[in-house]
SEMARDO-547421 format. One record per residue (C-alpha): x, y, z; residue number from 1. Coordinates in steps of 0.25 Angstrom, whole numbers, plus 5000, padded with zeros to 4 digits. Each point is the difference from the previous one (the first is absolute). Layout:
BEGIN
<x = X; y = Y; z = Z; nr = NUM>
...
//
This chain:
BEGIN
<x = 4999; y = 5000; z = 5000; nr = 1>
<x = 5007; y = 5013; z = 4996; nr = 2>
<x = 5001; y = 5013; z = 5009; nr = 3>
<x = 4989; y = 5006; z = 4992; nr = 4>
<x = 4990; y = 4989; z = 5005; nr = 5>
<x = 5006; y = 5001; z = 5014; nr = 6>
<x = 4996; y = 5014; z = 5001; nr = 7>
<x = 4986; y = 4997; z = 4995; nr = 8>
<x = 5000; y = 4989; z = 5011; nr = 9>
<x = 5003; y = 5011; z = 5009; nr = 10>
<x = 4989; y = 5009; z = 4996; nr = 11>
<x = 4992; y = 4992; z = 5009; nr = 12>
<x = 4987; y = 5000; z = 4992; nr = 13>
<x = 4995; y = 4986; z = 4999; nr = 14>
<x = 4988; y = 4994; z = 4994; nr = 15>
<x = 4996; y = 4986; z = 5005; nr = 16>
<x = 4991; y = 4992; z = 4990; nr = 17>
<x = 4990; y = 4989; z = 5003; nr = 18>
<x = 4998; y = 4987; z = 4993; nr = 19>
<x = 4987; y = 5005; z = 4994; nr = 20>
<x = 5006; y = 5013; z = 4993; nr = 21>
<x = 5010; y = 4988; z = 4993; nr = 22>
<x = 4988; y = 4991; z = 4996; nr = 23>
<x = 4993; y = 5013; z = 4994; nr = 24>
<x = 5013; y = 5005; z = 4993; nr = 25>
<x = 5012; y = 4992; z = 5000; nr = 26>
<x = 5008; y = 5012; z = 4995; nr = 27>
<x = 4995; y = 5008; z = 5012; nr = 28>
<x = 5015; y = 5001; z = 5004; nr = 29>
<x = 5003; y = 5009; z = 4989; nr = 30>
<x = 4989; y = 5010; z = 5004; nr = 31>
<x = 5009; y = 5007; z = 5010; nr = 32>
<x = 5009; y = 5011; z = 4996; nr = 33>
<x = 5013; y = 5004; z = 5009; nr = 34>
<x = 4996; y = 4992; z = 5012; nr = 35>
<x = 5002; y = 4985; z = 5007; nr = 36>
<x = 4990; y = 4990; z = 4996; nr = 37>
<x = 4999; y = 4989; z = 5011; nr = 38>
<x = 4994; y = 4986; z = 4999; nr = 39>
<x = 4998; y = 4994; z = 5013; nr = 40>
<x = 5006; y = 4985; z = 5001; nr = 41>
<x = 4985; y = 4996; z = 5002; nr = 42>
<x = 4996; y = 5005; z = 4986; nr = 43>
<x = 5010; y = 4990; z = 4994; nr = 44>
<x = 4993; y = 4988; z = 5008; nr = 45>
<x = 4987; y = 5004; z = 4995; nr = 46>
<x = 5005; y = 5001; z = 4986; nr = 47>
<x = 5006; y = 4987; z = 5001; nr = 48>
<x = 4986; y = 4995; z = 5005; nr = 49>
<x = 4992; y = 5007; z = 4988; nr = 50>
<x = 5009; y = 4997; z = 4988; nr = 51>
<x = 4994; y = 4986; z = 5000; nr = 52>
<x = 4986; y = 5006; z = 4997; nr = 53>
<x = 4993; y = 4999; z = 4987; nr = 54>
<x = 4995; y = 5013; z = 4995; nr = 55>
<x = 5006; y = 5014; z = 5000; nr = 56>
<x = 5003; y = 5000; z = 5015; nr = 57>
<x = 5009; y = 4988; z = 4997; nr = 58>
<x = 5007; y = 5008; z = 4988; nr = 59>
<x = 5002; y = 5012; z = 5007; nr = 60>
<x = 5007; y = 4993; z = 5012; nr = 61>
<x = 5010; y = 4993; z = 4990; nr = 62>
<x = 5002; y = 5013; z = 4992; nr = 63>
<x = 5004; y = 5007; z = 5014; nr = 64>
<x = 5010; y = 4989; z = 5004; nr = 65>
<x = 5006; y = 5001; z = 4987; nr = 66>
<x = 5003; y = 5015; z = 5001; nr = 67>
<x = 5006; y = 4998; z = 5013; nr = 68>
<x = 5008; y = 4990; z = 4995; nr = 69>
<x = 5005; y = 5009; z = 4989; nr = 70>
<x = 5003; y = 5011; z = 5011; nr = 71>
<x = 5007; y = 4990; z = 5008; nr = 72>
<x = 5011; y = 4998; z = 4989; nr = 73>
<x = 5004; y = 5015; z = 5003; nr = 74>
<x = 5003; y = 4998; z = 5014; nr = 75>
<x = 4996; y = 4997; z = 5013; nr = 76>
<x = 4985; y = 5001; z = 5001; nr = 77>
<x = 5001; y = 5001; z = 5016; nr = 78>
<x = 5009; y = 5012; z = 4999; nr = 79>
<x = 4993; y = 5007; z = 4987; nr = 80>
<x = 5002; y = 4999; z = 4986; nr = 81>
<x = 4997; y = 5012; z = 4990; nr = 82>
<x = 4987; y = 4999; z = 4992; nr = 83>
<x = 5000; y = 5004; z = 4986; nr = 84>
<x = 4988; y = 5004; z = 4991; nr = 85>
<x = 5002; y = 5015; z = 5002; nr = 86>
<x = 4998; y = 4999; z = 5015; nr = 87>
<x = 5009; y = 5012; z = 5003; nr = 88>
<x = 5009; y = 4993; z = 5010; nr = 89>
<x = 4991; y = 4991; z = 5006; nr = 90>
<x = 5004; y = 4988; z = 5008; nr = 91>
<x = 4994; y = 4987; z = 5003; nr = 92>
<x = 5002; y = 4992; z = 5013; nr = 93>
<x = 4995; y = 4987; z = 5006; nr = 94>
<x = 4998; y = 5000; z = 5014; nr = 95>
<x = 5001; y = 4988; z = 5010; nr = 96>
<x = 4987; y = 4997; z = 5008; nr = 97>
<x = 5000; y = 5006; z = 5013; nr = 98>
<x = 5002; y = 4993; z = 5013; nr = 99>
<x = 4989; y = 5005; z = 5008; nr = 100>
<x = 4986; y = 5007; z = 4997; nr = 101>
<x = 4998; y = 5011; z = 5010; nr = 102>
<x = 4988; y = 5006; z = 4997; nr = 103>
<x = 4989; y = 4988; z = 5000; nr = 104>
<x = 4995; y = 4992; z = 5012; nr = 105>
<x = 4991; y = 4990; z = 4992; nr = 106>
<x = 5004; y = 4994; z = 4987; nr = 107>
<x = 4988; y = 4992; z = 4995; nr = 108>
<x = 5005; y = 4992; z = 4987; nr = 109>
<x = 5013; y = 4999; z = 4992; nr = 110>
<x = 4995; y = 5010; z = 4990; nr = 111>
<x = 4999; y = 5011; z = 5011; nr = 112>
<x = 5014; y = 4996; z = 5006; nr = 113>
<x = 5006; y = 5002; z = 4986; nr = 114>
<x = 4993; y = 5014; z = 4999; nr = 115>
<x = 5006; y = 5004; z = 5014; nr = 116>
<x = 5013; y = 4995; z = 4996; nr = 117>
<x = 5000; y = 5009; z = 4988; nr = 118>
<x = 4995; y = 5012; z = 5008; nr = 119>
<x = 5011; y = 4997; z = 5012; nr = 120>
<x = 5010; y = 5000; z = 4989; nr = 121>
<x = 4996; y = 5015; z = 4996; nr = 122>
<x = 5000; y = 5003; z = 5015; nr = 123>
<x = 5013; y = 4996; z = 5002; nr = 124>
<x = 5005; y = 5008; z = 4989; nr = 125>
<x = 4993; y = 5012; z = 5005; nr = 126>
<x = 5007; y = 4998; z = 5014; nr = 127>
<x = 5013; y = 5000; z = 4993; nr = 128>
<x = 4998; y = 5015; z = 4996; nr = 129>
<x = 4994; y = 4998; z = 4986; nr = 130>
<x = 4988; y = 5007; z = 4994; nr = 131>
<x = 4992; y = 4988; z = 4997; nr = 132>
<x = 4987; y = 4996; z = 4992; nr = 133>
<x = 4994; y = 4988; z = 4999; nr = 134>
<x = 4993; y = 4997; z = 4986; nr = 135>
<x = 4988; y = 4990; z = 5000; nr = 136>
<x = 4988; y = 4998; z = 4993; nr = 137>
<x = 4994; y = 4993; z = 5012; nr = 138>
<x = 4991; y = 5010; z = 5006; nr = 139>
<x = 5001; y = 4994; z = 5014; nr = 140>
<x = 5015; y = 4999; z = 4999; nr = 141>
<x = 5000; y = 5015; z = 4998; nr = 142>
<x = 4990; y = 5002; z = 5012; nr = 143>
<x = 5009; y = 4993; z = 5009; nr = 144>
<x = 5012; y = 5007; z = 4996; nr = 145>
<x = 4993; y = 5013; z = 5002; nr = 146>
<x = 4996; y = 4997; z = 5014; nr = 147>
<x = 5015; y = 4997; z = 5005; nr = 148>
<x = 5004; y = 5013; z = 4993; nr = 149>
<x = 5006; y = 4994; z = 4988; nr = 150>
<x = 4998; y = 5008; z = 4987; nr = 151>
<x = 4993; y = 4991; z = 4990; nr = 152>
<x = 4993; y = 5002; z = 4986; nr = 153>
<x = 4995; y = 4992; z = 4988; nr = 154>
<x = 5007; y = 4997; z = 4988; nr = 155>
<x = 4994; y = 5009; z = 4990; nr = 156>
<x = 5009; y = 4999; z = 4987; nr = 157>
<x = 4991; y = 5000; z = 4988; nr = 158>
<x = 4988; y = 5001; z = 5008; nr = 159>
<x = 4988; y = 5010; z = 4997; nr = 160>
<x = 4995; y = 5011; z = 5008; nr = 161>
<x = 4985; y = 4997; z = 5004; nr = 162>
<x = 4996; y = 5014; z = 4998; nr = 163>
<x = 5005; y = 5001; z = 4986; nr = 164>
<x = 4996; y = 4986; z = 4994; nr = 165>
<x = 4998; y = 5001; z = 4985; nr = 166>
<x = 4985; y = 4999; z = 4998; nr = 167>
<x = 5000; y = 5000; z = 4984; nr = 168>
<x = 4989; y = 5011; z = 5000; nr = 169>
<x = 4998; y = 5014; z = 5004; nr = 170>
<x = 4988; y = 5009; z = 5003; nr = 171>
<x = 4996; y = 5014; z = 4996; nr = 172>
<x = 4988; y = 5008; z = 5002; nr = 173>
<x = 4994; y = 5009; z = 4989; nr = 174>
<x = 4988; y = 5009; z = 4998; nr = 175>
<x = 4989; y = 4992; z = 4994; nr = 176>
<x = 4999; y = 5008; z = 4987; nr = 177>
<x = 5016; y = 4998; z = 4999; nr = 178>
<x = 4998; y = 4985; z = 5000; nr = 179>
<x = 4990; y = 4999; z = 4990; nr = 180>
<x = 5008; y = 5008; z = 4991; nr = 181>
<x = 5013; y = 4992; z = 5003; nr = 182>
<x = 5009; y = 4994; z = 4990; nr = 183>
<x = 5013; y = 4992; z = 5000; nr = 184>
<x = 5008; y = 5013; z = 4997; nr = 185>
<x = 4995; y = 5007; z = 5012; nr = 186>
<x = 5002; y = 4989; z = 5010; nr = 187>
<x = 5014; y = 5004; z = 5004; nr = 188>
<x = 4997; y = 5013; z = 5004; nr = 189>
<x = 4987; y = 4996; z = 5007; nr = 190>
<x = 5008; y = 4990; z = 5008; nr = 191>
<x = 5008; y = 5012; z = 5005; nr = 192>
<x = 5012; y = 4998; z = 4991; nr = 193>
<x = 5006; y = 4989; z = 5009; nr = 194>
<x = 5010; y = 4990; z = 4996; nr = 195>
<x = 4993; y = 4986; z = 4996; nr = 196>
<x = 5006; y = 4987; z = 4997; nr = 197>
<x = 4997; y = 4992; z = 4987; nr = 198>
<x = 4986; y = 4993; z = 5002; nr = 199>
<x = 4997; y = 5008; z = 5012; nr = 200>
<x = 4985; y = 5004; z = 5001; nr = 201>
<x = 4993; y = 5013; z = 5001; nr = 202>
<x = 4986; y = 5001; z = 5006; nr = 203>
<x = 4995; y = 5013; z = 4997; nr = 204>
<x = 4987; y = 5001; z = 5009; nr = 205>
<x = 4990; y = 5012; z = 5001; nr = 206>
<x = 5002; y = 5009; z = 5012; nr = 207>
<x = 4985; y = 4998; z = 5004; nr = 208>
<x = 4998; y = 4985; z = 4997; nr = 209>
<x = 5012; y = 4991; z = 5000; nr = 210>
<x = 4991; y = 4989; z = 4995; nr = 211>
<x = 5000; y = 5008; z = 4987; nr = 212>
<x = 5015; y = 4998; z = 4994; nr = 213>
<x = 5007; y = 4997; z = 4988; nr = 214>
<x = 5012; y = 4991; z = 5000; nr = 215>
<x = 5014; y = 5002; z = 4992; nr = 216>
<x = 5012; y = 4992; z = 4998; nr = 217>
<x = 5014; y = 5006; z = 4999; nr = 218>
<x = 5006; y = 4994; z = 4987; nr = 219>
<x = 5013; y = 5007; z = 5003; nr = 220>
<x = 5006; y = 5014; z = 4996; nr = 221>
<x = 4987; y = 5007; z = 5005; nr = 222>
<x = 4990; y = 4994; z = 4991; nr = 223>
<x = 4988; y = 4993; z = 5004; nr = 224>
<x = 4990; y = 4990; z = 4996; nr = 225>
<x = 4986; y = 5000; z = 5006; nr = 226>
<x = 4995; y = 4987; z = 5006; nr = 227>
<x = 4986; y = 4996; z = 4997; nr = 228>
<x = 4991; y = 4989; z = 5006; nr = 229>
<x = 5005; y = 4985; z = 4997; nr = 230>
<x = 4991; y = 4988; z = 4999; nr = 231>
<x = 5006; y = 4987; z = 4998; nr = 232>
<x = 4992; y = 4988; z = 4994; nr = 233>
<x = 4987; y = 5008; z = 5001; nr = 234>
<x = 5000; y = 4997; z = 5015; nr = 235>
<x = 5012; y = 5006; z = 5007; nr = 236>
<x = 5002; y = 5015; z = 5003; nr = 237>
<x = 5008; y = 5009; z = 5010; nr = 238>
<x = 4991; y = 5003; z = 5013; nr = 239>
<x = 5008; y = 5012; z = 5002; nr = 240>
<x = 5011; y = 5010; z = 4995; nr = 241>
<x = 5011; y = 4992; z = 5006; nr = 242>
<x = 4995; y = 4987; z = 4994; nr = 243>
<x = 5000; y = 5007; z = 4987; nr = 244>
<x = 5014; y = 5004; z = 5001; nr = 245>
<x = 5004; y = 4986; z = 5003; nr = 246>
<x = 4992; y = 4995; z = 4988; nr = 247>
<x = 5006; y = 5010; z = 4990; nr = 248>
<x = 5015; y = 4995; z = 5004; nr = 249>
<x = 4997; y = 4985; z = 5000; nr = 250>
<x = 4994; y = 5000; z = 4986; nr = 251>
<x = 5012; y = 5009; z = 4995; nr = 252>
<x = 5010; y = 4991; z = 4995; nr = 253>
<x = 5011; y = 5010; z = 4999; nr = 254>
<x = 4999; y = 5000; z = 5016; nr = 255>
<x = 5010; y = 4988; z = 5003; nr = 256>
<x = 5000; y = 5002; z = 5016; nr = 257>
<x = 4988; y = 5004; z = 5008; nr = 258>
<x = 4998; y = 5001; z = 5015; nr = 259>
<x = 4987; y = 4999; z = 5006; nr = 260>
<x = 5000; y = 5005; z = 5014; nr = 261>
<x = 4988; y = 5002; z = 5011; nr = 262>
<x = 4992; y = 4993; z = 5011; nr = 263>
<x = 4992; y = 4987; z = 4999; nr = 264>
<x = 4987; y = 5002; z = 4990; nr = 265>
<x = 5004; y = 5010; z = 4991; nr = 266>
<x = 5001; y = 4991; z = 4989; nr = 267>
<x = 5015; y = 4998; z = 4997; nr = 268>
<x = 4999; y = 4984; z = 4998; nr = 269>
<x = 4988; y = 5000; z = 4992; nr = 270>
<x = 5003; y = 5011; z = 4991; nr = 271>
<x = 5013; y = 4994; z = 4997; nr = 272>
<x = 4994; y = 4986; z = 4998; nr = 273>
<x = 4989; y = 5005; z = 4992; nr = 274>
<x = 5009; y = 5008; z = 4990; nr = 275>
<x = 5010; y = 4988; z = 5000; nr = 276>
<x = 4989; y = 4990; z = 4996; nr = 277>
<x = 4995; y = 5011; z = 4990; nr = 278>
<x = 5015; y = 5002; z = 4994; nr = 279>
<x = 5003; y = 4985; z = 4999; nr = 280>
<x = 4987; y = 4993; z = 4996; nr = 281>
<x = 4993; y = 5011; z = 4992; nr = 282>
<x = 5010; y = 5009; z = 4994; nr = 283>
<x = 5011; y = 4990; z = 5000; nr = 284>
<x = 5010; y = 5011; z = 5004; nr = 285>
<x = 5008; y = 4990; z = 5008; nr = 286>
<x = 5002; y = 4985; z = 5000; nr = 287>
<x = 4996; y = 4999; z = 5015; nr = 288>
<x = 4995; y = 5006; z = 5012; nr = 289>
<x = 5009; y = 4996; z = 5011; nr = 290>
<x = 4997; y = 5001; z = 5015; nr = 291>
<x = 5009; y = 4999; z = 5011; nr = 292>
<x = 5001; y = 5005; z = 5015; nr = 293>
<x = 5008; y = 4998; z = 5012; nr = 294>
<x = 4996; y = 4987; z = 5007; nr = 295>
<x = 4998; y = 5002; z = 5016; nr = 296>
<x = 5014; y = 5006; z = 5003; nr = 297>
<x = 5011; y = 5005; z = 4990; nr = 298>
<x = 5002; y = 4990; z = 4989; nr = 299>
<x = 4997; y = 4989; z = 5010; nr = 300>
<x = 5000; y = 4985; z = 4994; nr = 301>
<x = 4986; y = 4994; z = 4998; nr = 302>
<x = 5005; y = 4986; z = 5000; nr = 303>
<x = 4994; y = 4996; z = 5013; nr = 304>
<x = 4985; y = 5001; z = 4994; nr = 305>
<x = 4994; y = 4987; z = 4994; nr = 306>
<x = 4999; y = 4998; z = 4985; nr = 307>
<x = 5007; y = 5007; z = 4987; nr = 308>
<x = 5003; y = 5014; z = 4999; nr = 309>
<x = 4987; y = 5005; z = 4996; nr = 310>
<x = 4993; y = 4993; z = 5012; nr = 311>
<x = 5010; y = 5006; z = 5009; nr = 312>
<x = 4998; y = 5014; z = 4994; nr = 313>
<x = 4985; y = 4999; z = 5000; nr = 314>
<x = 4999; y = 5005; z = 5015; nr = 315>
<x = 5010; y = 5012; z = 4998; nr = 316>
<x = 4993; y = 5004; z = 4987; nr = 317>
<x = 4986; y = 4999; z = 5005; nr = 318>
<x = 4998; y = 5016; z = 4997; nr = 319>
<x = 5004; y = 4997; z = 4986; nr = 320>
<x = 4989; y = 4989; z = 4999; nr = 321>
<x = 4990; y = 5009; z = 5007; nr = 322>
<x = 5002; y = 5011; z = 4990; nr = 323>
<x = 4999; y = 4992; z = 4987; nr = 324>
<x = 4989; y = 4992; z = 5004; nr = 325>
<x = 4992; y = 5014; z = 5003; nr = 326>
<x = 5005; y = 5005; z = 4986; nr = 327>
<x = 4994; y = 4987; z = 4995; nr = 328>
<x = 4987; y = 5002; z = 5006; nr = 329>
<x = 4998; y = 5013; z = 4992; nr = 330>
<x = 5007; y = 4997; z = 4986; nr = 331>
<x = 4991; y = 5001; z = 4989; nr = 332>
<x = 4998; y = 4993; z = 4987; nr = 333>
<x = 5013; y = 5006; z = 4994; nr = 334>
<x = 5010; y = 4995; z = 5010; nr = 335>
<x = 4993; y = 4986; z = 5001; nr = 336>
<x = 5001; y = 4998; z = 4984; nr = 337>
<x = 5015; y = 5005; z = 5003; nr = 338>
<x = 5001; y = 4987; z = 5011; nr = 339>
<x = 4993; y = 4991; z = 4990; nr = 340>
<x = 4987; y = 5000; z = 5008; nr = 341>
<x = 4989; y = 4992; z = 4993; nr = 342>
<x = 4986; y = 5006; z = 4997; nr = 343>
<x = 4993; y = 4992; z = 5011; nr = 344>
<x = 5011; y = 5005; z = 5010; nr = 345>
<x = 4995; y = 5015; z = 4996; nr = 346>
<x = 4985; y = 4997; z = 5002; nr = 347>
<x = 5004; y = 4993; z = 5013; nr = 348>
<x = 5007; y = 5012; z = 5005; nr = 349>
<x = 4989; y = 5010; z = 4995; nr = 350>
<x = 4990; y = 4991; z = 5009; nr = 351>
<x = 5009; y = 5001; z = 5012; nr = 352>
<x = 5001; y = 5015; z = 4999; nr = 353>
<x = 4985; y = 5001; z = 5001; nr = 354>
<x = 4995; y = 5007; z = 5013; nr = 355>
<x = 4991; y = 4988; z = 5004; nr = 356>
<x = 5010; y = 4989; z = 4996; nr = 357>
<x = 4997; y = 4985; z = 5007; nr = 358>
<x = 5010; y = 4995; z = 5010; nr = 359>
<x = 5004; y = 4989; z = 4990; nr = 360>
<x = 5004; y = 5010; z = 4989; nr = 361>
<x = 5008; y = 5009; z = 5011; nr = 362>
<x = 5008; y = 4986; z = 5003; nr = 363>
<x = 5003; y = 4998; z = 4985; nr = 364>
<x = 5004; y = 5015; z = 4998; nr = 365>
<x = 5010; y = 4998; z = 5011; nr = 366>
<x = 5005; y = 4987; z = 4997; nr = 367>
<x = 5004; y = 5008; z = 4986; nr = 368>
<x = 5006; y = 5011; z = 5007; nr = 369>
<x = 5009; y = 4991; z = 5009; nr = 370>
<x = 5004; y = 4993; z = 4987; nr = 371>
<x = 5004; y = 5013; z = 4992; nr = 372>
<x = 5015; y = 5001; z = 5006; nr = 373>
<x = 5002; y = 4986; z = 4996; nr = 374>
<x = 4995; y = 5002; z = 4986; nr = 375>
<x = 5009; y = 5014; z = 4998; nr = 376>
<x = 5012; y = 4991; z = 5004; nr = 377>
<x = 4996; y = 4989; z = 4992; nr = 378>
<x = 4999; y = 5008; z = 4987; nr = 379>
<x = 5014; y = 5008; z = 5004; nr = 380>
<x = 4994; y = 5013; z = 5003; nr = 381>
<x = 5003; y = 4999; z = 5015; nr = 382>
<x = 5013; y = 4996; z = 5008; nr = 383>
<x = 5000; y = 4999; z = 5015; nr = 384>
<x = 5015; y = 5001; z = 5005; nr = 385>
<x = 5007; y = 4999; z = 5013; nr = 386>
<x = 5009; y = 5012; z = 5003; nr = 387>
<x = 5011; y = 4992; z = 5005; nr = 388>
<x = 5004; y = 4993; z = 4987; nr = 389>
<x = 5000; y = 5013; z = 4992; nr = 390>
<x = 5015; y = 5003; z = 5002; nr = 391>
<x = 5007; y = 4997; z = 4987; nr = 392>
<x = 4988; y = 5000; z = 4991; nr = 393>
<x = 4999; y = 5009; z = 4987; nr = 394>
<x = 4985; y = 5002; z = 4998; nr = 395>
<x = 4996; y = 5006; z = 4985; nr = 396>
<x = 4988; y = 5004; z = 4994; nr = 397>
<x = 4992; y = 4999; z = 5014; nr = 398>
<x = 4990; y = 5009; z = 5008; nr = 399>
<x = 5007; y = 4997; z = 5014; nr = 400>
<x = 4992; y = 5004; z = 5013; nr = 401>
<x = 5006; y = 4999; z = 5013; nr = 402>
<x = 4992; y = 5002; z = 5012; nr = 403>
<x = 5002; y = 5005; z = 5015; nr = 404>
<x = 5013; y = 5006; z = 4995; nr = 405>
<x = 5002; y = 5008; z = 5013; nr = 406>
<x = 5005; y = 4986; z = 5006; nr = 407>
<x = 5012; y = 5000; z = 4992; nr = 408>
<x = 5013; y = 5007; z = 5000; nr = 409>
<x = 5005; y = 5010; z = 4990; nr = 410>
<x = 5010; y = 4989; z = 4996; nr = 411>
<x = 4990; y = 4990; z = 4999; nr = 412>
<x = 4992; y = 5009; z = 4991; nr = 413>
<x = 5012; y = 5003; z = 4992; nr = 414>
<x = 5003; y = 4984; z = 4998; nr = 415>
<x = 4986; y = 4999; z = 4995; nr = 416>
<x = 4998; y = 5012; z = 4990; nr = 417>
<x = 5014; y = 4996; z = 4995; nr = 418>
<x = 4994; y = 4988; z = 4995; nr = 419>
<x = 4990; y = 5007; z = 4989; nr = 420>
<x = 5004; y = 4997; z = 4986; nr = 421>
<x = 4996; y = 5006; z = 4987; nr = 422>
<x = 4986; y = 5004; z = 5000; nr = 423>
<x = 4997; y = 4998; z = 5014; nr = 424>
<x = 4991; y = 5009; z = 5009; nr = 425>
<x = 5002; y = 5000; z = 5015; nr = 426>
<x = 4991; y = 5004; z = 5011; nr = 427>
<x = 5003; y = 5001; z = 5014; nr = 428>
<x = 4988; y = 5003; z = 5009; nr = 429>
<x = 4999; y = 5000; z = 5015; nr = 430>
<x = 4996; y = 5006; z = 5014; nr = 431>
<x = 5012; y = 5007; z = 5005; nr = 432>
<x = 4992; y = 5003; z = 5013; nr = 433>
<x = 4999; y = 4985; z = 5002; nr = 434>
<x = 5014; y = 4993; z = 5002; nr = 435>
<x = 5002; y = 4987; z = 5005; nr = 436>
<x = 5015; y = 4999; z = 4999; nr = 437>
<x = 5008; y = 5005; z = 5013; nr = 438>
<x = 5012; y = 5005; z = 4992; nr = 439>
<x = 4990; y = 5010; z = 4992; nr = 440>
<x = 4992; y = 5011; z = 5001; nr = 441>
<x = 4992; y = 5012; z = 4993; nr = 442>
<x = 5012; y = 5007; z = 4996; nr = 443>
<x = 5010; y = 4988; z = 4996; nr = 444>
<x = 4992; y = 4988; z = 4994; nr = 445>
<x = 5002; y = 4998; z = 4985; nr = 446>
<x = 4986; y = 5006; z = 4996; nr = 447>
<x = 5002; y = 5014; z = 5004; nr = 448>
<x = 5016; y = 5001; z = 4997; nr = 449>
<x = 4997; y = 4994; z = 4986; nr = 450>
<x = 4989; y = 5011; z = 4998; nr = 451>
<x = 5010; y = 5011; z = 5005; nr = 452>
<x = 5012; y = 4995; z = 4991; nr = 453>
<x = 4992; y = 4998; z = 4988; nr = 454>
<x = 4991; y = 5014; z = 5000; nr = 455>
<x = 5008; y = 5007; z = 4990; nr = 456>
<x = 5000; y = 4989; z = 4989; nr = 457>
<x = 4992; y = 5002; z = 4989; nr = 458>
<x = 4996; y = 4984; z = 4999; nr = 459>
<x = 4995; y = 5000; z = 5014; nr = 460>
<x = 4987; y = 5004; z = 5007; nr = 461>
<x = 4994; y = 5000; z = 5014; nr = 462>
<x = 4986; y = 5001; z = 5006; nr = 463>
<x = 4998; y = 5001; z = 5014; nr = 464>
<x = 4984; y = 4996; z = 5002; nr = 465>
<x = 4994; y = 5007; z = 5013; nr = 466>
<x = 4985; y = 4996; z = 4999; nr = 467>
<x = 4995; y = 4985; z = 5005; nr = 468>
<x = 4989; y = 4995; z = 4989; nr = 469>
<x = 4999; y = 4987; z = 5008; nr = 470>
<x = 4987; y = 5001; z = 5008; nr = 471>
<x = 4996; y = 5010; z = 5011; nr = 472>
<x = 5004; y = 4991; z = 5011; nr = 473>
<x = 5014; y = 4999; z = 4994; nr = 474>
<x = 5000; y = 5015; z = 4999; nr = 475>
<x = 4996; y = 5002; z = 5014; nr = 476>
<x = 5009; y = 4989; z = 5005; nr = 477>
<x = 5013; y = 5007; z = 4993; nr = 478>
<x = 4995; y = 5013; z = 5007; nr = 479>
<x = 4998; y = 4996; z = 5014; nr = 480>
<x = 5007; y = 4987; z = 5004; nr = 481>
//
């Protein structure tokens, strides 16, 4: 270690990284400039355990270990080695486990003991006169550190500010008469001359009645296109202005990557499946509609379930089945012909749609709807895939729908989206307010980070849907529970 690096060590500015930081971003050690980055020995032990796991956690654990091995070749990790990647003289150190943990009286399980050992490592560094910050994505670890007087913070590199989330649309109120006379040439001035991304929408609404509005899409270079109501297969249309934006971008093949964000019941899954089916089975713009979503935890293996892959996936794809079966119940003659349904089937569906249908007719209709997904798969229009096995694939000319993306890390999203081949369109959907992963939050999950990083790209679009259309009960539950 050079004298320059020894001087940095004496600067006494130290960041201690928790295991979950490296699981979230294996390159996190390069995110700190001009400081000492310390890795507690307990973190190495946790990484050694996690490296055996399938999925992204295991991959990131192995990547972190490989990086440490590369650093080891530069010198003694216990004393400190210089970090590269423009870190302005930053130094990496690995510290041995503390001999005792002073601040806790009760340790209920092995996980808590490990957390406390990491916190104690930071405490010991602070006692030596260093200005120490513990960096962890575990909220409880940060609370415990703060309780004993230790500075702690989240790892926020690449995260999205909650208040600055890109929604894909803006609102502007104008006089009713101006709204009536509005043309695409006047939209930029009416929106306040604000900078707009390509494919961002402007909702111009009357100052006296927000239900009186006109919708415009920014096509780039301050040019706009008015978006008018869209109806698919004579049966489906947008229920609100945000759904209309989503339909506009879903139907546009020039938009290669689209993110749909919003709470449950806003129509993200339904609209995507509807357009995906329309594009593949009716327009034949894509070879196949491919649907995938996280299985329980991040990329967890599904081998413990009985049956083949499709039988195992059925449980986790149930929302997809539900939406497709609802689409089947509403489809009219044009789409029935598209899927090869006979005339007797058409008559049966018409009879089943009558208000006073018999119980037997209703059972027959339900049976047909349940078979709809199987029919789509059999005819090659639909493919339900396990996200676990996406790595390494190339996916050309497909309409790819990835649901529940808020439970994926940015790296996982990169792995999946980079599989897109020629002619493929990718839709990422999810609710950034409902995250099941302990390593992710609103600002760091793959859905919001991807939206933020792609928002200036002309082949990208995004819509944040706010209005639930599921039912009055669902709306009320979302508001008060």
